[in-house]
N, C-alpha and C positions, 0 to 999 in steps of 0.2 A: 816177671815173677817176683812176688814179695818174699824177701828174706827176713825171717823173724830175728829180732835182737833178744839177747838175754835180759828181759825186762826185770827191773828190781821190784821190791814190794810196793813202793809208792806209785811207780809208773803203772803197775798192774792194777792197783787200786783205782787209778783214774780210768782205766779201761772198763773195769767191772762196775764201779759204783755210780758213775755218772755224776751230775751236779748235786751238791748237797743243799738241802733247804735252808733258808735263812729267814728268821722272823724279822730281821731288820732290813730286808731288801724287798721292795714292793714293785708292783707293775705300774707302767704308765706314768702319768704326771706325778704320782706320789713317790717315785723312785728317789732314793736317798741322794742328797747333794752334799758337797763339801761342807763340813762343819755341822751336819745334821745328825751325826751318829751320837746317840746317847751314851753316857758312861757305861751302861750295861751292855750296849751293843759293842762298844770299843773293847770291853773286857771279854765278850764272847769271841770277837775276832782274834784277840791275842791268844786266848785259850785254844781256839781252833788251829791257829798257826803252830802253837806249841805241841798240840796233839800230833800234827803231821811229823814234827821232828822227833818225837819220842819213838816212832817206828822206823826212823831212818837209821842207816848203818854208819856209825861214825868211825869204823875201823879204817876205811880208806880216806886218808887226809891228804892225798896228793893235791898240790895246788892246781886249780882250774880257774880260767878267766874267760868270761862270756862277753862277747860284743853283741848287744841288742841293737839290731839295725831297724830303723823305721823310715819309710819313705812314702811319698805321695804328694797330695795337693795341700797347700796351706789352708784352703778354705774348708777342708774336711778333717783337719787334724784335731781330734778331741783328746788332747794330751792328758787332761786330768782323769778322764774315764779309763785310760789305758791301764792304770793300776788301782783305780778307786774300789773295784770289787774283788781285789785280791786280799784275802784275810791276812792281816799282818803286814801288808805292803810288800814291796820288792825285797826288803830285808829278809822277811820270813820266806817268801817264795824262792829266794836264792838258796835257802838252806842255812842261813846264818842267824836266825832269830835267837836272842838270848845267849849267844856265844861270845866269849871274850875275844877269841881268835877264830877265824874262819878260813878254810882253804878255798873258798869261792868268792869271786868278785864279779860285778856286773857293771860294764860301761855302756852308755847309751849313745848311739850315733844316729842323728836325725838329718835327713836330706829332704827338703820340701821345695816345690815349685810354687811361687806366688802366681796363681792362675786368675789374676784380675782381668786378664785379656779374654779368656774363655775357659769353660770347664772341659775336662777330658771327655766326659760322657755323662748323660743323665741330667735330671733337673737340678736347679740351683738349691743348695743347702746353705743354712746359716750356721756359722760357728758359734757355739754358746758363749755367753758373756762370762760365765764362771764368777761373776761378781767383781771382776777386775777390768771390765771393758772388753768388748769383742775386737777381733781383728778386722776392723773396717777396711774394706777393699780399697776405697779411695785414699784412706790414710796409709795403707800399705804401699800404694803406688807412689805417694808423695815421699815416704820416708825410707823405703828400701832402695838402696843403690845396687847397681849391677854386681853380681858375683861371677867372676870369670872362671872358667875351667882351665886351670894351669897347675904347675907344680908348686907355685907359691900362692895358693888360694887364701884369700883373706875376706872375712865378712866385715864390711864397712856399713855402719848404720848410724842414724841419728839417735839421740838419747831416748825418745819415746819408743822407738822400735827396740832399742837395746833393753829397755825395761820389759818388753814383751818376751824377748828371747830369754831374759833372766828368769821370768816367770816359768817358762817351759823347763828350763834347767832345774830350777828350784823344786818343781813338782816331782821330778824323778829323783832328785837328790834326797828330798824329804822321805821318799818312799824307800830309799836304800841304795841308790846307784852310787858307785864310787866316783864316776865322772860322767859328764854329759857334754856332747859336742853337737852343735846345731849349725846346719848349712842351709841358707835360704837363697834361692835363685829367683831373681825378679822375672816377671812374666815375659817382658821383652827379651831379656837375655836368654831365658830358657828357650824361647822360640828360635832365637838366632843360633844358639848352641846346637839344638836338636836338628835344625835344618842342615847345619854343617855335618853333624854326625850321620844323618841319613844319607847324605851324598857320599860320604866315605864308605858307609856300609854297602851301598849299591855298587860302588866302584869295585870294592874288594870282592863282593859276591860274584860279580861278573868275571873277575880275573881268576877266581879260585874255584869256579864250578868244576866238579869232578863227577863224571867226565865233562870235558869242556862243552860249552853250549854256544853255537854260532848265532843263535837268534834270541839272546838273553832278553833284549828289550821287548820282544813279542811275548816271551814267556812271562815276564814280569807284569806287563800291562793286562794280560789275560788271566792272571792268577786270581782265583775267587777271593773276595773280601780282603785283598791285599792292602787297599788304601786305609781301611779302618784299623786292621790289625797292625800295620806298620806304624801308624800314627799313635793309636791308643796304647797298644801293648809295647810299642817301641818306647814311648814316653815312660811307661811304667818300668821297663827294664833299665833304661838309662838312669832313672832316679835310684833304682836299687844298686846300680853300679856306684853311684855317687856316695850312697850311705856306706857301702863296703870300702870304698876308696878312703873315706874318712877314717875308718878303723885302721886300714893299712898305714896311712900317714901318721896316725897317732902312735902306732907301735914304734916308730923311729925314736920317740922320746921316752918310751916306757921301759922299765926294767924287766918286762915279761912280754910274751907273745900271747895273743888270744888263742885259747885252745878250742873254744866252741862258739857257735854263732846262733843267735835267735833272730829270725827275720819276721817282721810283721808289717802290715800296711798301716797307713795313718788313721784308718777308721776301725782298727781292731780293739776289742775289749775282752779281757779275760774275766771270767765270772766264777769265783770260788774254786780255783783249780786245786784239785786234791792230790797234788804231786809237787815236788820241788825241782828247780832247775839243776840243782846238784845231783839229785837222783837220776834225772834224765842224762846228765853228762856221764855219770858213773855207768849207767846202762849202755850208753853209746860206746864208751871206752872198753868195757869188759876188763880184760887183764892187761891191755896195752897201756903204755904211758899216755897221759892226756895229750902231750905234745906230739905223740906218734900214733894217735888213734886212727884206725882205718877209715876209709870213706864211708860214713854212715849218715843217714838222713831220716828224720822223723817228719812225715807229712800229715796234713789233716786227714782224718778218716772219712770226712764228708765232702760231697760235691767235687769229686775229681773228674766228673764228666767222662767216664770210661778210662781215665788215665790217672795221674796223680794231681791232687789239688795243688795249686801254686799260690795259695793265699798266705801261707806262712810255713816256715821251716825251723826245726832245731837240728843242728848238724855239727859233726866234728869239723875241724878246719879243712881237712881234705875233702869232706863231703860238700861244704859250701863252695869250695873252689871249683867244683864241677858246674855250679849253677851261676855264680856271680864272678865278674871279672875284677881283677885287682887294678888294672890300668885301663886307660881309655883305648889303647891299641888292642888290648885283649878283648875289650867289650866289642869293638868293631869287628874283630875276627869272629867272635861268638855269634853276633847278629848276622854276619855273612853266612855262617853255617846254618842259622835258622832259615834263611832263604834257600840255601842249597838243599837242605833236607825236605823242603816243601815238595820237591819233585817226587819223593817216595812216601809222602805222608798218607797214612790210612784215612785220615779225616779229609784228605783231598781227593780220595778215590771212591767216595760213596756214590750210590746210583743217582740220587736226586741232585740236580745241579744247585738248588737253593740250599742244600745242606753241606756242600763242600766247604771245608775250612782248613786248607793246607798249612796255614800259619798259626794254628791253634797252639797256644803256649803250653797248656797242660800236656799235650802230646810231645811237644819239643823237649820240655824238661825231663819227661819220662825217658825219652830216647837218649838224652845225655847221661842220665843216671844208669840206664841199662848198659849203654856203651862202655861206661867206666866201671861196670861191675860193682856199683855201690850197694851197700846194704840199706834197704829202704823198708821202713815200718810205718804203717798207717796208725795214727794215734789221735785220740780225742783230746784236744787241748782245753776243752771247756771254754770256748770263746765264741765271739760273734762279731759281725760288722755292725756299726751303729752310726746313725746320722742325727742331726738336729734339724727340725723344721719349724718355720713360723714362730721363731722366738721361744719355743718350748724349753722348759728348764730340765727336761729329761730326754735321754736318747730314745730312738726307735730303731727297729730292724727293717732294712729294705725288704720288700715283699719277696724279691727273687732269692734272697738269702735266708729266709726264715727256715726253710727245710735243711739248711746247711749248718745247723747248730743244734746242740743238745740242751742249750740254755735259752731257747726261744720264748719260754713262758715268762722270762724275767722282764722283757720289754715289749711294748706294743709294736704293731706293724706300722711303718711309715705310711701316712695317708696318701693314697693316690699316686704312689711313686712308680707304678707300672714296672718297666724293665730297668729301673735305675741301677747303674753299676758304680 
């Protein structure tokens, strides 16, 4: 059951108003690229951002710190588009535009797998050049060294790749991020790591089945769609853990703890959001102290496939702890529970055998949230997934996701992508 949150004025505006038209944003190949905004358009964006803040409530100035987690495939990471269509950039979106001091800060934590070995799913997409040179897969393979999953994780790279990482960091910092952390896992190392993690997950699932199961191997081998789900969604959830782990480790050297978390995939694009992150955080907190905010989560209002969408989240710290693991051991335990709950999955008990999907992640995350009695609100974040195809200088929306966004008229549909995920 959805439990409504006391939504503030800006958050309510996002729900009621939908996307705002923009004379400077066009469809298809004519979409604006970096450096193409005219002085008039830049002024319009600045005024739009200021308009948002004039209706914000500045009475509540309790400090809040957001960790923006981003994870996914290196070859699909459109980092400049993540904030390109946010009026006023991340600084305005956070709620700090034009303020000498601000009670809100945003740090970005990025975890990517260099998938030059293979794609997770769907056709091959090209990363845009952005005018600074594309992430050429052969070059990535030559220049990225292995990144091990350990307590003393370090990113070791040659100068060329270091420049690419610097570009990613600079893009978010220019937009208003306080700090940016980037973790790259090479394709070979990722495959080795995830293979070991899968073995540990299955071992723990077998040991912790409740009630116990004597024929676990038979159960697992006959579980519908388990191979694709365990690989593709397992990869996804492992990378989500790595991005959250980055935030947890960063806190050890920070004078504060993150109070809220925004999670997005590597292909997410926000388009003229008519709310601020500060307003969302205030709405989530209510009267509670930000550091003591109850388990509350905002999920995308679209394409939850009968459950909750798992494309992105904005949550209190207690809320995100329900969904993401802080340590590798916690991640293994959570994934073992994913397998355990498959036995009682509603998606696994449908009549038609070809529709059974007991490891459906949308259902699993909903069950975790329901079990924890979290407050969950469906919210239109005004965002979409985007891809680049055939060297195009503008993004497109995969066909399967066009109905999953309120801003679909902004970009063209990716040509001939079928069921690309």
